[in-house]
C-alpha positions in Angstrom: -42.6 -20.2 -39.0 -44.0 -16.5 -39.3 -42.3 -13.4 -39.1 -43.5 -10.0 -39.1 -41.3 -6.2 -38.4 -43.0 -3.5 -36.3 -41.9 -0.1 -37.3 -39.8 2.2 -35.1 -41.5 4.4 -32.4 -41.8 7.3 -34.1 -43.4 5.7 -37.1 -45.7 4.1 -35.0 -48.5 6.5 -34.5 -48.4 6.5 -38.2 -48.5 3.1 -38.8 -51.9 2.6 -36.5 -53.3 4.4 -39.4 -52.5 2.2 -42.3 -50.4 -1.3 -42.6 -47.6 -2.0 -44.1 -45.7 -4.8 -45.7 -43.6 -7.4 -43.4 -39.9 -7.7 -43.8 -37.4 -10.2 -43.1 -34.8 -9.0 -40.4 -31.7 -10.9 -38.8 -31.7 -11.2 -35.0 -28.5 -9.8 -33.4 -26.0 -10.6 -30.9 -25.6 -9.7 -27.5 -21.5 -9.5 -26.1 -21.8 -9.7 -22.2 -18.5 -7.8 -20.2 -18.0 -7.0 -16.7 -18.4 -3.3 -16.8 -20.2 -1.6 -19.4 -21.2 2.2 -20.3 -24.3 3.4 -19.4 -27.9 1.7 -21.8 -28.3 3.3 -24.7 -31.2 1.9 -27.1 -31.5 3.2 -30.4 -35.5 4.5 -30.4 -35.6 4.4 -34.0 -34.6 0.5 -34.3 -37.5 -1.8 -36.0 -39.1 -4.2 -33.5 -39.0 -8.2 -35.1 -41.6 -10.2 -34.5 -41.4 -14.4 -34.9 -43.7 -17.4 -33.9 -45.4 -20.4 -35.2 -48.6 -18.8 -35.7 -48.8 -14.8 -35.4 -52.5 -13.7 -35.5 -54.4 -10.2 -34.5 -54.4 -6.8 -35.7 -51.1 -5.5 -37.1 -52.1 -1.9 -36.7 -53.1 -2.5 -33.0 -52.1 -5.7 -31.5 -50.4 -8.8 -32.6 -50.5 -12.4 -31.0 -47.9 -14.7 -31.1 -48.2 -18.4 -30.0 -45.9 -21.1 -30.1 -41.8 -20.2 -29.9 -42.5 -16.5 -29.9 -39.5 -14.4 -30.3 -39.7 -10.6 -30.1 -36.0 -8.3 -31.1 -36.0 -4.9 -30.7 -32.2 -3.4 -30.7 -30.6 -4.6 -27.2 -33.5 -6.7 -26.3 -34.1 -10.3 -27.2 -37.3 -12.2 -25.7 -38.3 -16.0 -26.3 -41.2 -17.4 -25.0 -44.2 -19.6 -25.3 -46.6 -17.2 -26.6 -47.0 -13.7 -26.1 -48.7 -10.3 -27.0 -47.1 -7.0 -28.8 -49.4 -4.3 -28.8 -48.2 -2.1 -31.4 -49.3 1.7 -29.9 -48.6 1.0 -26.7 -45.6 -0.8 -27.5 -45.9 -3.2 -24.5 -45.1 -6.9 -24.5 -47.0 -9.5 -22.7 -45.6 -13.2 -22.6 -46.0 -16.3 -20.8 -44.9 -19.7 -20.4 -40.6 -20.6 -20.1 -40.4 -16.4 -20.7 -36.8 -15.9 -21.3 -35.0 -12.2 -22.2 -31.5 -10.9 -22.6 -31.0 -7.2 -22.6 -27.6 -5.5 -22.7 -26.2 -8.4 -22.0 -27.9 -9.3 -18.7 -30.2 -12.7 -19.1 -33.8 -13.2 -17.3 -35.8 -16.1 -17.1 -39.6 -16.0 -15.6 -42.9 -17.9 -16.4 -45.0 -14.6 -16.5 -43.4 -10.9 -18.0 -44.9 -7.7 -18.8 -42.3 -5.1 -20.1 -42.7 -1.6 -21.9 -40.5 -1.7 -24.6 -39.8 1.9 -24.9 -39.8 2.9 -21.4 -37.9 -0.2 -19.8 -40.7 -0.3 -17.3 -42.2 -4.0 -16.4 -42.4 -7.0 -14.1 -41.2 -11.0 -14.6 -43.0 -13.5 -12.1 -40.8 -16.3 -10.5 -38.1 -15.0 -12.5 -34.3 -16.0 -12.3 -31.6 -13.1 -13.4 -28.0 -12.9 -14.3 -26.4 -9.2 -14.5 -23.1 -8.7 -16.8 -22.1 -6.3 -13.9 -20.0 -8.5 -11.4 -21.3 -11.5 -12.5 -24.3 -11.0 -10.0 -27.3 -13.6 -10.1 -30.4 -14.9 -8.4 -33.9 -15.9 -8.1 -37.0 -14.0 -6.9 -40.7 -13.9 -6.4 -41.1 -11.0 -8.7 -39.0 -8.8 -10.5 -39.8 -5.2 -11.0 -38.1 -3.7 -13.8 -38.1 0.3 -13.5 -36.0 1.1 -16.3 -33.5 -0.4 -18.9 -30.6 0.0 -15.9 -32.7 -0.2 -13.0 -34.9 -3.0 -11.2 -35.8 -3.9 -7.7 -35.7 -7.7 -6.8 -38.5 -8.8 -4.4 -38.2 -11.7 -2.0 -35.4 -12.8 -3.6 -31.3 -13.8 -3.3 -28.1 -12.1 -4.8 -24.7 -13.9 -5.2 -21.9 -14.0 -7.8 -21.6 -17.6 -7.2 -22.3 -20.0 -10.4 -25.0 -22.5 -10.3 -28.5 -23.2 -8.6 -27.0 -23.6 -5.0 -24.7 -20.9 -4.8 -22.2 -21.1 -1.7 -23.5 -17.8 -0.2 -25.6 -15.7 -1.6 -28.2 -13.3 0.5 -31.6 -13.2 0.7 -33.9 -10.0 0.6 -37.0 -8.5 0.8 -36.5 -5.6 -1.5 -33.4 -5.5 -3.1 -32.2 -2.7 -5.9 -30.3 -3.3 -8.5 -29.2 -0.2 -10.2 -26.7 -1.1 -13.1 -26.0 2.8 -14.0 -24.8 4.0 -10.9 -23.1 0.5 -9.7 -25.1 -0.2 -6.9 -27.0 -3.1 -4.6 -29.3 -1.5 -2.1 -31.5 -3.8 0.0 -34.3 -4.0 2.6 -33.9 -7.0 5.5 -31.5 -8.9 4.6 -29.4 -11.8 5.9 -26.4 -13.0 4.2 -26.0 -16.6 3.9 -22.7 -19.0 3.5 -22.8 -22.8 3.0 -26.7 -22.6 3.9 -25.9 -20.9 7.9 -27.2 -17.3 8.0 -24.1 -15.8 9.2 -24.7 -11.9 9.0 -28.1 -10.2 9.3 -28.9 -6.9 8.9 -31.5 -4.7 8.4 -30.7 -2.4 5.3 -27.6 -3.6 3.5 -25.9 -1.2 0.5 -22.8 -3.1 -2.0 -21.1 -2.2 -5.4 -22.2 -4.6 -8.2 -18.8 -4.0 -10.2 -16.8 -4.5 -6.7 -15.7 -1.0 -6.9 -15.5 1.2 -3.2 -18.8 2.8 -2.2 -19.9 4.3 1.0 -21.8 1.4 3.7 -21.1 -0.8 6.4 -18.5 -3.0 6.2 -18.8 -7.1 7.9 -17.8 -6.9 11.2 -14.6 -8.0 12.1 -13.9 -10.2 15.0 -10.6 -11.2 16.5 -9.4 -12.4 19.5 -6.1 -11.6 21.2 -3.9 -12.5 24.5 -4.1 -9.0 26.0 -7.6 -7.7 25.2 -9.8 -10.5 25.1 -12.7 -10.7 22.2 -12.6 -7.6 19.8 -15.0 -6.8 17.7 -14.8 -3.9 15.0 -17.7 -2.6 12.7 -16.2 -0.1 10.6 -18.3 2.0 8.1 -16.9 3.3 4.8 -17.7 6.9 3.7 -16.8 7.0 0.1 -16.7 11.1 -0.1 -15.3 11.3 -3.9 -13.2 9.4 -6.2 -10.3 11.2 -4.4 -11.4 11.6 -1.0 -12.5 8.7 1.6 -13.4 8.2 5.2 -13.3 5.1 7.2 -14.8 5.0 10.6 -13.3 2.4 13.3 -15.9 1.8 16.3 -14.4 -1.3 18.2 -15.5 -3.1 21.3 -12.5 -4.5 23.4 -13.5 -6.7 25.7 -11.4 -5.8 28.3 -11.1 -2.3 27.7 -14.0 -0.8 26.4 -15.5 1.0 23.3 -12.5 2.4 21.1 -13.7 5.2 18.2 -11.4 5.2 14.7 -11.2 6.7 12.1 -8.8 7.4 9.2 -9.3 9.9 6.4 -7.5 9.7 3.1 -7.4 12.3 0.0 -5.7 13.3 -2.9 -6.4 16.4 -5.8 -5.0 19.7 -7.5 -5.9 22.8 -6.9 -4.7 26.2 -9.1 -1.3 26.1 -7.2 -0.4 22.2 -7.7 -1.6 18.9 -5.3 -2.3 17.9 -2.2 -2.5 14.9 -0.5 -2.5 14.2 3.2 -3.6 10.7 5.6 -5.2 11.6 9.3 -5.9 8.0 11.5 -7.0 8.6 14.8 -8.0 6.0 17.6 -9.5 7.4 20.9 -10.9 5.0 24.0 -12.6 6.5 26.8 -11.8 5.3 30.3 -9.8 2.1 29.2 -11.2 -0.2 31.8 -7.7 -1.8 32.6 -5.7 1.8 33.2 -8.8 3.7 34.1 -7.5 6.4 32.1 -8.2 7.9 28.4 -5.9 6.9 25.5 -5.5 7.9 22.1 -3.3 7.8 19.1 -2.8 10.2 16.1 -0.9 10.0 12.9 -1.1 12.4 10.1 0.6 13.4 7.1 0.1 16.0 5.0 1.1 17.9 2.0 0.6 20.9 -0.8 1.0 23.3 -3.0 0.6 26.9 -2.3 2.3 28.4 -5.2 4.8 27.5 -8.2 7.8 25.9 -6.2 6.5 26.8 -2.8 4.7 23.9 -0.7 4.2 23.1 3.1 3.6 19.8 5.0 3.2 18.5 8.3 3.8 14.8 9.7 2.2 14.4 13.4 2.2 11.9 15.7 1.0 10.9 19.3 0.3 8.5 21.8 -1.5 8.8 25.1 0.9 6.7 27.0 4.3 4.5 27.1 2.3 1.4 26.6 -0.1 2.4 23.6 2.2 0.4 21.2 2.4 -2.9 23.3 -1.2 -2.9 24.2 -2.7 -2.3 20.8 -0.5 -3.0 18.1 -0.7 -5.9 15.6 2.7 -5.8 14.3 6.2 -6.3 15.8 6.9 -2.7 13.4 4.4 -0.6 15.0 4.7 -2.1 18.6 8.5 -0.7 18.6 8.0 2.7 17.3 9.1 4.7 20.1 9.9 8.1 18.8 7.2 9.9 17.5 8.1 12.5 15.0 5.6 15.7 15.2 6.6 18.2 12.1 5.4 21.3 10.6 7.9 21.9 7.1 7.5 24.4 4.6 9.3 24.3 1.3 10.4 26.5 -1.6 11.8 25.2 -5.0 13.6 27.3 -7.4 15.7 26.6 -10.5 19.2 25.8 -9.0 18.1 26.6 -5.3 15.7 25.3 -2.7 14.9 26.2 0.8 12.8 24.6 3.9 12.0 25.5 7.2 10.6 23.4 9.7 9.4 23.1 13.8 10.2 19.3 14.7 10.3 17.3 17.9 9.3 14.0 19.2 7.3 12.0 21.8 9.2 9.5 23.2 7.6 6.3 24.7 9.6 4.5 27.1 10.2 0.8 26.9 8.6 -0.7 29.8 11.5 -2.4 31.0 14.0 0.4 30.8 13.4 1.0 34.7 15.5 -2.2 34.7 17.8 -2.6 32.0 19.2 0.8 31.4 20.2 -0.6 27.9 16.9 -0.2 27.1 16.0 3.2 27.7 15.0 5.5 24.8 16.8 8.7 24.8 15.0 11.7 23.5 16.0 13.6 20.4 16.3 17.5 20.3 13.6 19.5 19.4 14.5 21.8 16.8 12.9 25.3 17.1 13.1 26.2 14.0 15.7 25.0 11.3 15.9 26.6 8.6 18.0 24.6 5.5 19.6 26.5 2.1 21.0 24.4 -0.9 22.1 26.2 -4.0 24.1 24.4 -7.1 24.8 24.0 -10.4 26.2 21.5 -12.6 28.7 21.9 -15.7 29.6 25.5 -15.1 32.7 27.5 -16.2 34.3 25.0 -18.2 32.8 21.8 -16.3 32.9 22.4 -12.7 29.8 21.6 -10.4 29.3 23.9 -7.4 26.8 23.4 -4.3 26.2 25.4 -1.3 24.7 23.8 1.6 23.7 25.7 4.8 21.6 25.2 8.1 20.3 27.6 10.8 18.8 25.5 13.8 17.4 26.3 17.3 18.1 23.0 19.2 16.2 22.6 22.7 16.2 19.5 24.8 14.3 19.7 28.4 17.9 17.6 30.1 20.8 18.8 28.3 22.7 22.0 27.0 20.4 24.1 24.4 21.6 26.5 21.7 21.9 27.9 18.0 24.1 26.2 15.4 25.1 28.3 12.2 26.0 25.7 9.2 27.6 26.2 6.0 29.3 23.7 3.9 30.3 25.1 0.4 31.9 22.7 -2.6 33.3 22.5 -5.9 34.2 19.9 -8.1 35.7 19.3 -11.8 34.1 16.0 -13.0 36.1 14.3 -15.2 34.1 11.9 -17.4 35.2 9.8 -20.5 34.1 6.7 -21.8 35.7 3.7 -19.6 37.2 6.0 -16.9 36.3 8.8 -14.7 38.1 11.5 -11.9 36.1 13.6 -9.8 38.5 16.2 -7.4 36.5 18.1 -4.6 36.9 20.5 -2.7 34.6 20.5 0.8 34.8 23.4 3.7 32.5 23.0 6.7 32.2 25.9 8.7 29.9 26.3 12.2 29.7 28.3 14.4 27.7 27.5 18.1 26.1 29.9 20.1 25.3 28.4 23.3 22.5 29.3 26.3 24.1 30.0 29.8 23.4 26.7 30.6 26.4 24.6 31.0 25.3 23.5 34.3 22.3 21.3 32.7 22.8 18.3 32.3 26.3 15.6 32.2 28.5 17.8 30.2 29.4 21.5 31.1 30.3 23.9 28.2 32.3 26.7 29.4 32.2 28.7 26.0 29.0 30.0 24.6 30.4 30.9 21.5 32.0 28.4 19.1 33.2 28.4 15.8 35.0 25.9 13.5 36.0 25.8 9.9 37.7 22.0 8.8 38.3 22.0 4.8 37.9 18.5 3.0 39.3 17.4 -0.3 38.7 14.4 -1.6 39.5 12.7 -5.6 37.1 10.3 -6.5 38.2 7.9 -9.5 37.2 4.8 -11.9 37.3 2.2 -14.5 34.8 0.7 -16.5 35.6 -2.7 -18.4 33.3 -4.8 -20.0 32.9 -7.9 -22.2 30.5 -10.4 -23.5 29.6 -13.3 -20.9 28.0 -16.4 -20.1 25.3 -16.2 -17.1 24.1 -19.9 -16.0 23.6 -19.7 -20.2 22.7 -16.6 -20.7 24.1 -14.5 -22.9 25.2 -11.1 -20.7 27.7 -8.3 -20.4 29.8 -8.2 -17.7 31.3 -5.2 -16.0 34.7 -4.9 -14.6 34.7 -1.7 -12.2 37.7 -0.6 -9.9 37.0 2.3 -7.7 39.1 4.4 -5.7 38.2 7.5 -3.5 40.7 9.3 -1.4 39.7 11.6 1.6 41.4 14.0 3.4 40.0 16.3 6.3 42.3 17.5 8.8 42.2 17.2 12.7 39.9 19.5 14.3 39.7 19.1 18.6 36.2 19.4 19.0 35.7 18.2 22.1 34.1 21.6 22.8 31.3 21.1 21.2 27.6 19.8 21.8 25.9 16.8 20.2 22.9 18.6 18.9 21.7 15.7 16.2 25.1 13.4 15.7 26.0 9.6 15.3 28.2 7.6 13.7 26.8 6.6 10.0 27.1 3.3 10.0 30.0 0.9 8.1 28.3 0.2 4.4 29.3 0.4 0.6 27.2 4.2 0.9 29.6 5.2 3.7 32.2 3.6 2.1 32.4 6.8 -0.2 31.3 9.6 1.7 33.5 11.9 3.2 32.6 12.5 6.8 31.9 9.0 9.1 29.3 10.9 11.1 25.8 11.9 10.3 25.0 15.4 11.6 27.1 18.9 11.5 28.2 18.6 15.3 31.3 16.5 14.0 33.9 16.4 11.2 35.9 13.1 11.0 39.6 13.4 10.5 40.1 11.7 7.3 43.4 10.8 5.5 42.2 7.6 3.9 41.6 5.8 0.8 38.7 3.9 -0.2 39.3 0.9 -2.6 36.4 -1.2 -4.0 35.5 -3.5 -7.2 32.4 -3.8 -8.4 31.2 -6.6 -11.0 27.5 -6.1 -12.9 26.1 -8.7 -15.1 23.7 -6.5 -17.7 20.8 -8.9 -19.5 20.8 -7.1 -23.2 18.0 -4.7 -22.5 20.2 -3.4 -19.7 18.7 -4.7 -17.2 21.0 -6.1 -13.9 20.8 -9.5 -13.6 23.7 -9.5 -11.1 26.1 -7.4 -9.0 28.7 -8.6 -6.8 31.1 -5.8 -4.8 33.5 -6.1 -3.1 35.2 -2.6 -0.4 38.0 -1.7 2.1 39.0 1.4 3.7 42.3 2.2 4.2 43.6 5.0 7.2 47.1 6.5 6.7 46.7 8.4 10.4 44.8 7.7 13.6 41.0 8.4 13.4 40.9 11.3 16.2 37.5 12.7 16.3 35.4 10.2 18.3 31.9 11.1 19.9 32.0 11.9 23.6 35.4 10.3 25.4 36.2 7.6 23.3 39.8 6.6 22.3 41.2 7.6 19.1 41.1 4.6 16.4 44.5 3.6 15.4 43.7 0.6 13.2 45.2 0.9 9.9 42.3 -0.5 7.8 38.9 -1.2 8.1 36.7 -4.4 7.7 36.3 -5.8 4.7 32.8 -5.6 3.4 31.0 -8.0 0.5 27.7 -7.2 -0.9 26.3 -9.5 -4.0 23.0 -9.3 -4.9 20.4 -10.4 -8.3 18.1 -12.4 -10.1 20.4 -15.3 -10.9 17.1 -16.7 -12.7 14.1 -15.8 -13.3 12.6 -17.9 -10.2 15.3 -16.8 -8.2 16.8 -13.7 -6.6 18.9 -13.3 -3.6 20.4 -10.3 -1.2 23.8 -10.7 0.8 26.5 -8.6 2.5 28.7 -9.1 4.9 31.4 -7.4 7.0 34.8 -9.5 8.1 37.8 -8.1 10.3 40.7 -9.2 9.2 42.5 -8.3 12.1 40.3 -10.7 14.8 39.6 -13.0 12.0 35.7 -13.1 12.2 32.8 -11.6 10.8 31.0 -8.5 12.2 27.7 -8.6 10.6 26.1 -10.2 7.6 23.2 -10.8 6.1 21.8 -12.8 3.8 18.5 -13.6 2.0 16.8 -15.5 -1.1 13.7 -15.3 -2.5 12.4 -18.6 -4.8 9.3 -17.4 -6.9 8.7 -20.3 -9.3 5.1 -19.3 -10.4 2.6 -17.2 -9.5 1.3 -17.5 -5.6 4.3 -19.7 -4.7 6.9 -17.9 -3.1 9.4 -18.9 -0.4 12.2 -16.3 1.8 14.9 -17.2 3.8 16.8 -14.5 5.5 19.8 -14.9 8.0 20.6 -11.9 10.1 23.9 -11.2 12.4 25.0 -8.7 14.5 28.3 -8.9 16.7 28.4 -7.2 20.2 26.9 -7.1 23.4 23.5 -6.4 21.9 23.8 -8.1 18.5 21.3 -10.5 16.7 21.5 -13.9 15.0 18.2 -14.3 14.1 16.9 -16.6 11.1 13.5 -15.1 9.4 11.4 -17.9 6.9 8.3 -17.0 5.3 6.4 -18.3 2.3 2.9 -18.7 0.2 2.4 -22.1 -1.2 -0.4 -23.8 -2.9 -1.6 -27.3 -1.0 -3.9 -28.2 -3.5 -5.6 -26.8 -6.2 -7.5 -24.9 -3.9 -5.4 -24.8 -0.2 -2.8 -22.8 0.1 -0.5 -22.3 3.0 1.1 -18.5 4.4 4.1 -18.8 7.0 6.5 -16.4 8.5 8.6 -17.1 11.3 11.6 -14.8 13.0 13.8 -17.0 15.7 16.7 -15.1 17.7 19.1 -18.0 18.1 20.7 -16.0 20.1 18.6 -15.4 22.5 16.4 -18.8 21.9 13.0 -17.1 21.6 10.5 -16.8 19.1 10.1 -13.3 17.9 7.3 -13.3 15.6 5.1 -16.1 13.9 2.3 -16.2 11.7 0.7 -19.7 10.3 -2.5 -18.9 8.5 -4.4 -21.4 5.7 -6.2 -19.9 2.5 -9.3 -21.7 0.5 -9.9 -20.0 -2.7 -13.3 -20.8 -4.6 -14.6 -19.4 -7.6 -16.8 -16.8 -5.4 -15.3 -16.7 -2.3 -11.9 -16.9 -0.1 -11.4 -18.1 3.5 -8.4 -17.1 5.4 -7.4 -18.7 9.0 -4.7 -18.6 10.7 -2.5 -17.5 13.6 0.1 -14.8 14.9 2.7 -14.1 18.0 4.7 -11.5 18.3 6.9 -9.8 20.3 5.4 -6.4 22.2 8.1 -5.0 24.7 10.9 -7.3 26.3 8.7 -9.1 28.4 5.5 -9.2 26.9 3.5 -11.3 23.6 1.0 -10.8 21.6 -0.7 -13.7 20.5 -4.2 -13.9 18.0 -6.0 -15.9 16.1 -7.1 -14.1 13.1 -9.8 -15.7 10.0 -11.5 -13.6 7.1 -14.3 -14.8 5.0 -14.1 -12.6 1.3 -17.1 -13.3 -0.5 -16.1 -11.8 -4.1 -18.2 -9.5 -5.2 -20.5 -8.5 -2.3 -17.8 -6.4 -2.1 -13.5 -6.2 -2.2 -14.0 -4.9 1.6 -17.0 -7.1 2.8 -14.8 -9.9 5.0 -15.6 -11.4 8.1 -12.5 -11.5 10.4 -9.4 -9.3 11.4 -7.7 -8.0 8.2 -6.4 -11.3 7.1 -5.0 -9.7 4.0 -3.5 -6.8 5.2 -1.6 -8.7 7.9 -0.2 -11.4 5.3 0.9 -8.6 2.3 2.7 -7.0 4.7 4.6 -10.0 6.3 5.3 -11.7 3.1 7.7 -10.7 0.5 6.4 -11.4 -2.8 2.8 -12.5 -1.0 0.1 -12.8 -4.2 -3.6 -12.2 -2.9 -6.0 -15.0 -4.5 -8.3 -12.4 -5.6 -7.7 -9.4 -7.9 -8.0 -6.1 -6.0 -10.8 -3.2 -7.0 -8.6 -0.7 -6.1 
């Protein structure tokens, strides 16, 4: 064995004039990491040469024969034979060539490489780069520098082994690890040896990070629209901005164009963020008209404390959600908000000015079934809000004032202006173990109605209306604690009785219009509010007390493990203020509310609520839900919902994700109406995970309107490492994530 140490490049010309003695040197180790910084090589590092036999001229050229090895800083090469030219810093090697460079690995029949510039080529090579585990083989690799190489007539894959499950084959493939970009010429993607995609050019991220380029075509088979083919293009404008274009061919309707833009950032005044999504279908072949949908949100700071924003939604027609939505939630959206607002926040006050209206999309079945009619909310043109308040002033008082001035407009109902001012003051007594908070509220309002008392079904004789309604409340509670055990776990148990008294005198309010007021419903949150209505048009009369009992189980770190609650309201007078022409409520007590929620074990969680009518002896509503998640990618959810009444519901919802074998996973969701004996939504699918790809497939069915349903088949092939965005099929991952609580994707997200 012979060895030789060449000098660093800065001394090489001096060495060419006079030889220096050889020296021993150790071979450096090389670590591979998925992501790395820019390649930095020590230009002054010596070159170590070793072989069974070394010959040549030390000042010019060295020939290495049998087990040749050359090491320079982050580059190491072995071969049967090699030739190192000192002045040119050129390395030629042949026979079983192996090279490790900055964590990348190459093997070839022949290698020519300039160690100083990193330029050169390899014939019949195989390669494996550290970034993204990319690997393949080629006829030739041209090294442009230490970070960039051209693969000629080669393959690329992230699968291990000589026969990868998927790979792309390209005439020319440029791999730039410095820019984290792979680009190719004529390219065909193969899966299991079968070509599945051909393209004249391709571009992808080597590490799976987002970048501009075409995404894979995504087909979907839908019962309403037939075959849909989406060919999205992603534009990575900047780290904080991107744009996705969605041209989609719909077999029965035509070509739909779509775009989704997202952005966020900072200015000298503060931050801004927004997103806009639009779909446009010119000349729908089914409807013979242009159809569109728009949703845009934006918020931005203009100055310290001052901001503005908008929330704009629009659709071309009533049937758009049912014709194009892919989920029950989006198909049920019938009131589309359009709002423009500006806000200012001071130290103790804030103000808001906004204009707001809604586009109402009627259910197609509303013509025959009035219960399906969607009412049109009032427009606010404009609405000015002011809130001011402080805590712990003048010896412990809290005070606040909320005021609002709004112009209400409706095409079919009475219109007018409303001014509301609600000052309040309270004095909290907060002590360890108990609290008492008396509060005084005055709700004052003035209405100026237009001279349009013939508009709508209700006539208003007076156009100028005023009202002032005081409210007195006292909130009080005790807190007891003790050490306890919960399923063998040491916890702290609390017992928290609470009484909440409210008195509001009766004021006849039948002469006042209903601009934005509705019943607040009945829940634990509403039990402890002064007004039983949402909105300022009705102030409910009250002489009542709410009694509640809560018990919590706390871990030693303070986390709540379990909460149990019981509450009921008792009325000392009838409730005379009602919406519309409803009769006074003469009940002496409300329904009983019971609730329980928590995570009783690391794998078990539940949430439940019951509204029980003691007078009639039955439940008015309930909601039971449980989740079992014993391990990652194992989750089962069960929920039962019930609401008594003519338009009540009685639904069961089951969903889950579960491994069926080492690589197969089952996913599903079923929502079933026991009252209508009808499946409202169903989703069944399978996922198969290999080391470098994931296959998802399944079927989905959901109700879009009272008379129609949508059936679709989806599939997705995710090629791990080619791009986190590249999948073949509909966006199955998004469907599973939104449909199954606790669902976990089989591959890590790159975003």
